[in-house]
N, C-alpha and C positions, 0 to 999 in steps of 0.2 A: 443336504450340500452344501457346501462353503461356498460361498459367490467367488468369484473372481476379484481381485485388488483390480482399483480404478486406475485406469493408465494415464500419466502426467506429464505432459511439458511444460519444460518451463522456460518462458522467454523475457530476459533480463540482460540486458547489456554490463551490470557489472557482474564481475567471478564472485565478490565474497557475498552478493544478493543471490546468486545461483548455487554457491557452496552452501550458503545458509538452509534455504529451502531444500535441498537435496540430504540435508540431515535431518531437516524436519520431517520429509517424508522415508526416512530409512529406519525412523523409529516406531513407526507407522505400520500396521501390519496388512491394511487394508488400500495401500496406494504402492505404487508402483511408477516410478521415473522410470520414464520412454525414451527422452531426449531433453535434449536443453537447444536453446538459441540464443545469439547475443548479437540479433537484429532482426527487426522485421519481416526482411525478405528471407532471413532462414526460418524464420514461426511458420511462414508459410510453405517452406517447401518441408522442413522437419515434421506438419500436421499432415501433409499428405502420404511422407513415406512412414511415421511413427502411430498415426490414426491412436491420437490421445482420444480418452474419455472428456479428460479436460484441462485446458490451458490454462496456466497461470501467464499474465502478461502484464509486463511494464508498458506503461503510457511512449514513455520518449526514448526511443530506441534509433541508432543508424538506417538509414535507407526508404525504411516504410518505419511510421511512427504505429504506437499501438492500436489506434483507430485504424488506419489503412491498413492494418495487417488482420486486426478482427474481423472485421469488414471479407474482404479478401477471402480468408477461414473459412468463414462459413457462407461464402455464395458457394463454395465448392463442396463444403462439409458441413451442412444444417445439423448434425447431430451432435456436434462438438460443442459443450459448455466452454463457455469463456470465463474466468475469471479475474477481473481487474486488479493488482496490486501495484500501488502508485505511492508517493512520498507528496502527490498533488489532492487538494479538497477543491479544485476548481469547479464552480456548478459549471461552467462551459465545454470542460472535458465531461466529466459526469456525464452531460447530456448527448456530447458526443459517441463517447463509448458505449451508452445504453443505443442510442440509435442506429448504433453499427450491429447490436447483436448481443452484447455481455451481457449475462447473469448475474453477476457481482462487480462490487466495486469496495475495495479496501484498502486503507492505508498501511504503511507499510511497519508504522509502530503498531501494528495489529500481532496481538498472542500468539504464538503456537500453536494454541487450542484453539484460536478464533479461525486461523489460516486453514486447519485442520475440518473444523464443522462448515466452513463455507466450501470447501472444497466438496466433500458430502451434500451439502444444500445445494448448490448447480448443478451436480454433478445428476440429480434425480428431479432435475427440474425447477428446483425453487430459484429465489433471489435472494439475496445477501446483500447489504448494504452496513458497513462498519461504521461505527461509534463516529460522530462527526459528518458522516455522510448520508445517513438517513434525513436529517436535518434540511440538506440541501435538495434532496429529493421532495422533501412535505413542500419545503417553499416554493419549489419550481411549479408542484401540481398545483397549488393552489395560487399561485399567481404571487408569493411575496418575492421581492427584494432582499436577495441574503444580505444580513451585514456583510458592513466594513470589517476585514479582519483585523486585532488588534493588530498594532509597532508594524506599520509599512514598511520602517528601512530592515528589515529583517528579511532575507532570502526564507521561502517553503519550508527550505531544513532545518534554517536555525529557529522557527516557530515552531517545527516540531520536536526540536527539541529542547526549547524554552519549554512549551508546553507540558513535556514528561521530567522536566527537573521540578517544574511546579508542582506535580502529582507525586513529587516524593523521591525519581526515581535518582541514582547515582549514575556517574558515569560509567560507569562496567554495566549498570542493567540498563543504559540507555544505547552501548556498543551492542549489547544482546538485542535487543527488540528492534535496531535499525540494520543490523547486520554492518557496522564501522566498526573500524579500530578505534581501540580506546586512544589512542593519540589524536586521529580525527577528531575525534567526540571533543576531546581536549582543545583542539584546532577552532572550535566550532562555538565550543564556552567563550573562547576568548574575544573570539569577536564580537558573540551578542553583548557580552560586558563593555565591551567597547563603542557598539552599535547605539544602546540605551545611556551611556551613559553613567554607569554605575560602578562602584568602587568593587564589589566582588557578587558572588554567588546568593548570598541572603540577598540584598537589593534586588538582586535582578528578578529573583524567586517571587518576593514581595510585589514586585511593581506588576509581574506577570499573573499574580494571583488577584492585585487589585483590578486588572484589566480582564477577568472570568477565565483566567487558564489554572488549570489545579483546580484541588478545593479550594472554600474560599478563607481568607484570612480570621484568623482566633478573633473573637469577637464583632465580627460582621453579622 
């Protein structure tokens, strides 16, 4: 007998992210999108109405943030699995989300395959921590202070984009991975160059790799 598809609710205040995730789920036969929410309060209401198996939850939303919404949902529906999908890898947010009951924490640069696998894992009672997040969990468990992120002048989104550039991604790939428009990515890249005080992408990538983002520089 074929099992029923996993019922998924998407909670994110950015329409382009919701549409991107909708497209991911539509391509997979074992998932069914049962609702969307654009705020934390809408997520709580939708969880009661749609009865999802899994909620993909952003952290920064109006009315209630993702941590508060997760706590409220699980207070009434402890059977629901919550997967945090966010651009922020801050360890305090990570700990708060886990304390609220989230079973997974991925960054928005995760591939579609990683997101799908994470949904399956948390729905069956497992826990998922994406690349860059697992180290924060280990640091917390072992009592180590997290290392200061490079380039503190950059916003979390700019740092995320710089890391993808350093890993070899072009603007189109960055836009696809982060559910952004190419124009938005170009604007971010321009801001990154200005903040780093470099003349072009090649110099920005070299600086990023020297700071440990992306693959090591040739000859290092």
